[in-house]
C-alpha positions in Angstrom: -55.2 25.4 10.0 -54.2 22.7 11.5 -52.0 20.0 9.6 -53.5 16.5 9.8 -52.1 14.9 12.9 -49.6 11.6 11.3 -49.3 8.8 14.2 -45.9 7.9 15.8 -45.7 4.4 14.0 -46.3 6.4 10.9 -43.6 8.6 11.4 -41.5 5.6 12.7 -42.1 4.0 9.5 -41.6 6.4 7.2 -38.0 7.0 8.7 -36.9 3.9 8.7 -37.1 3.8 5.5 -35.0 6.3 4.9 -33.0 5.3 7.6 -32.9 9.1 9.1 -34.3 9.1 12.5 -34.0 9.0 16.4 -35.3 9.8 18.9 -34.7 12.2 22.1 -36.0 11.8 25.5 -36.6 14.6 27.6 -38.7 14.0 30.6 -42.4 13.4 29.8 -42.0 14.7 26.1 -40.2 12.6 23.4 -38.5 14.0 20.4 -38.6 12.2 17.2 -35.9 13.6 14.9 -36.7 12.6 11.5 -34.3 13.3 8.0 -31.5 13.8 10.4 -28.4 11.7 10.5 -29.1 8.7 13.4 -25.6 8.2 14.1 -22.5 9.5 14.0 -18.9 6.9 15.0 -18.0 10.3 17.4 -21.5 9.7 19.2 -19.6 6.1 20.6 -17.7 7.6 23.8 -21.2 10.0 24.8 -23.1 6.8 24.3 -21.2 4.4 26.0 -21.2 7.3 29.0 -24.8 7.4 29.2 -25.3 3.8 29.3 -26.1 2.3 32.7 -23.7 0.4 35.0 -24.9 -3.4 34.2 -25.6 -2.5 30.4 -22.0 -0.7 30.1 -20.6 -4.6 31.5 -22.4 -6.6 29.0 -21.1 -3.9 26.8 -17.7 -4.7 27.4 -18.1 -8.4 28.2 -20.0 -8.7 24.7 -16.2 -6.7 22.8 -14.4 -8.9 24.8 -15.3 -12.5 23.9 -15.9 -10.5 20.3 -12.3 -10.0 20.1 -11.4 -13.1 21.4 -13.6 -15.2 19.3 -11.9 -12.9 15.9 -8.7 -14.2 16.9 -9.3 -17.2 17.5 -10.3 -18.0 14.5 -7.6 -15.8 13.1 -5.0 -18.6 14.5 -7.1 -21.0 13.3 -6.7 -20.7 9.8 -3.0 -21.9 10.2 -2.8 -24.8 11.9 0.1 -25.1 13.7 0.3 -21.3 13.8 0.6 -21.5 17.8 3.5 -23.5 20.3 3.0 -25.6 23.1 -1.1 -27.0 22.3 -2.5 -29.4 23.0 -3.9 -30.9 19.6 -7.2 -32.2 20.8 -9.0 -28.7 21.1 -7.2 -26.4 18.8 -9.8 -24.1 18.0 -10.0 -23.8 22.6 -6.3 -23.5 23.0 -6.7 -20.6 19.7 -9.5 -18.4 22.4 -7.3 -19.0 25.6 -4.1 -18.3 23.8 -6.1 -14.8 22.8 -7.0 -13.8 25.7 -3.2 -14.3 27.4 -2.1 -12.2 24.4 -4.6 -9.7 24.5 -4.4 -9.0 27.9 -0.3 -9.3 27.3 -0.2 -11.3 29.9 2.2 -14.9 28.9 2.7 -18.0 30.6 5.6 -18.8 28.5 3.8 -22.9 27.9 1.7 -21.5 24.0 3.7 -18.8 22.3 2.7 -18.1 17.9 6.1 -20.2 16.1 4.8 -18.8 12.0 5.2 -15.9 11.0 1.6 -16.0 10.0 1.7 -16.5 14.4 3.6 -13.7 15.3 1.4 -11.0 12.6 -1.9 -11.6 14.0 0.2 -11.7 17.3 1.3 -8.3 17.0 -2.2 -7.3 15.7 -3.5 -8.6 18.8 -1.4 -7.0 21.2 -1.8 -3.5 19.6 -5.7 -3.9 19.6 -5.4 -5.2 23.7 -3.0 -2.2 24.3 -5.7 0.2 22.4 -8.5 -2.0 24.3 -7.2 -0.9 27.8 -6.9 2.7 27.2 -10.2 2.9 26.0 -11.7 1.3 29.1 -9.9 2.5 31.8 -10.3 6.2 30.9 -13.9 5.2 30.0 -14.3 3.8 33.9 -12.4 6.5 35.5 -15.1 9.0 33.7 -18.2 7.6 34.7 -16.1 6.6 38.2 -15.4 10.2 38.7 -18.6 12.0 36.6 -20.1 14.1 39.4 -23.9 13.6 40.4 -25.5 16.3 41.5 -27.9 14.3 43.9 -31.2 16.4 44.1 -34.7 15.2 44.7 -37.5 17.3 42.7 -41.4 17.2 45.3 -43.6 14.9 43.2 -46.0 17.7 42.6 -46.3 21.3 42.5 -48.6 23.1 44.7 -50.7 26.3 44.2 -51.8 27.7 48.2 -52.0 31.3 49.4 -48.8 32.9 51.0 -49.2 36.2 52.4 -52.7 35.9 51.1 -51.5 36.3 47.5 -51.5 32.8 45.8 -48.4 31.3 44.6 -47.0 28.5 43.0 -44.2 26.5 45.2 -42.1 22.7 44.2 -39.9 21.8 47.1 -35.5 20.1 46.0 -33.9 18.6 49.0 -30.0 18.2 48.4 -29.2 14.5 48.9 -25.5 14.3 49.3 -23.3 14.1 52.2 -22.4 17.6 51.9 -23.6 21.3 50.5 -23.8 22.1 47.5 -22.2 25.7 47.0 -23.3 28.8 44.4 -26.8 27.0 43.7 -28.7 28.6 41.3 -32.6 27.6 40.8 -35.1 28.2 38.0 -38.2 27.3 36.9 -39.2 27.7 33.2 -42.9 27.3 32.7 -44.2 26.8 28.7 -47.6 26.0 27.1 -50.1 26.6 24.0 -51.6 29.8 23.3 -53.8 30.9 20.6 -52.3 33.3 16.7 -54.7 36.0 15.9 -53.9 34.2 12.4 -55.1 30.8 13.9 -53.2 27.9 15.3 -51.5 27.8 18.3 -48.1 28.8 19.3 -45.9 26.9 22.3 -44.2 30.2 24.5 -41.4 29.7 27.6 -41.8 31.4 30.7 -39.2 31.4 32.9 -40.7 32.2 36.4 -39.4 35.2 39.1 -38.7 33.2 41.8 -38.7 34.7 45.4 -34.6 33.6 45.2 -33.2 32.1 42.2 -29.8 31.4 43.9 -27.9 30.5 47.3 -24.5 30.5 48.4 -24.7 27.6 50.2 -27.1 25.0 49.6 -27.1 22.2 51.9 -30.6 20.4 53.0 -34.2 21.3 51.9 -35.9 24.6 50.6 -38.9 24.7 48.9 -38.8 27.1 45.9 -41.1 29.6 45.4 -43.6 31.9 42.7 -45.9 34.8 43.4 -49.0 34.7 40.7 -49.7 38.2 40.3 -51.0 40.1 37.2 -47.0 39.8 35.5 -46.9 36.4 36.4 -48.4 34.4 32.8 -50.2 32.1 35.5 -52.2 34.8 36.8 -55.9 33.7 36.6 -54.6 30.0 35.7 -57.2 26.9 37.4 -57.0 23.0 36.8 -58.7 23.5 33.2 -56.9 26.1 31.5 -53.7 24.2 32.5 -55.6 21.5 30.9 -56.6 23.0 27.7 -52.9 24.7 27.3 -50.9 21.7 27.7 -48.8 23.5 30.2 -45.2 21.9 31.4 -43.2 23.3 34.1 -39.4 22.8 34.5 -37.3 22.6 37.7 -33.7 22.9 37.5 -30.5 23.4 40.4 -27.5 24.0 38.9 -24.5 24.3 41.2 -21.1 23.1 42.2 -20.0 20.0 44.1 -17.2 21.1 46.5 -15.5 18.0 46.9 -14.2 17.6 43.5 -14.8 21.6 42.7 -17.2 20.4 39.5 -20.6 21.6 38.1 -23.1 19.6 38.6 -26.9 20.0 36.7 -30.2 18.3 37.3 -33.5 19.5 36.5 -37.4 17.8 36.6 -40.2 18.3 34.6 -44.2 18.4 35.3 -47.2 18.5 33.7 -50.3 20.2 34.5 -51.4 16.8 35.4 -49.0 17.5 38.3 -49.8 20.7 39.5 -52.3 21.1 42.7 -54.6 23.9 43.9 -55.1 24.1 47.2 -52.5 22.5 48.5 -49.7 22.8 50.5 -46.4 21.4 51.1 -46.2 20.0 54.7 -43.2 21.5 57.1 -39.7 18.8 57.0 -37.5 20.5 59.8 -37.2 20.3 63.7 -35.3 22.3 65.1 -34.3 21.1 68.4 -32.1 23.9 69.7 -28.0 25.0 69.9 -28.1 25.5 65.8 -29.6 21.8 65.6 -32.0 20.8 63.2 -33.7 17.3 61.4 -34.6 17.5 58.1 -37.1 14.6 57.3 -36.4 13.6 53.9 -40.0 11.9 53.9 -41.8 14.5 54.0 -40.6 16.4 51.2 -43.6 14.8 48.7 -46.2 15.4 51.6 -48.8 18.4 51.2 -51.9 19.1 53.4 -55.4 21.0 52.3 -55.2 24.6 53.1 -58.2 26.2 54.0 -57.7 28.7 51.5 -59.0 28.0 48.3 -57.5 30.1 45.1 -60.2 31.2 42.4 -59.4 31.7 38.6 -58.4 35.8 38.8 -55.5 34.5 41.2 -57.3 36.0 44.6 -58.1 34.1 47.4 -61.0 34.3 49.3 -62.2 31.5 52.4 -64.1 28.2 51.7 -65.8 28.5 54.3 -67.9 31.8 51.9 -68.4 28.9 49.8 
């Protein structure tokens, strides 16, 4: 007997009460983890690296202004702790003095003149040095982090190849240089019934015609033959839907410019699998070893003259 399903809203409501939940999205699937620590201080580094550049800029700007407001308020607790102020706008003078101090830049006009002012200035200078070191490291890591720049086709197609039904997905390298030691993998998962009742999620690694290349310069098509040994043998659109099929295509390689490993992946649901279609040609040969690769056609497919039966064999569409 299957357990009674609980809505996502109910899971969140229960988890918020215990303050022990967080969600992780893997492609098209969201995993809501309950009864676990949602946040640890050591996770802030990964969180900052995971922000997009606009979000990161907003965070840094907000933190910078907040720190200056905090120290301006501390200076303002003692009237006259800073010499050289205008006198009419005490808090603004404290704020801009904090800006100069946090950046360890002094113009000589304003300076601390009491013991309290010197103590706050000392703390702020130490905070500024620490903040500068941390932000410099974060910005460097974000700039130097390699990007795979691999594009995947919008769909997976199943069509005959050498009279055998074949699953195909297209990947393309968008970098201006080749990826080296590239490895490709297609993970296939679906729900399968158990003898005791209920379903169990099974995972398979599909056997590809080739799963690695010494040099990956442009675009290629990954192929998996659907034969008696394939978990896709006898698959139909209806069976893929009923078993909630999910396919994950991953590419791992080395960026030769910075000699660092890069990785990317894309997941496909049963809705993205097209039977009886194949990808159109991307390459045009001009002679002399020169090829044109049209990335605008990477996602384009066309109907084939042969349809695929559910038993994995093919037959001419004219016989129907």
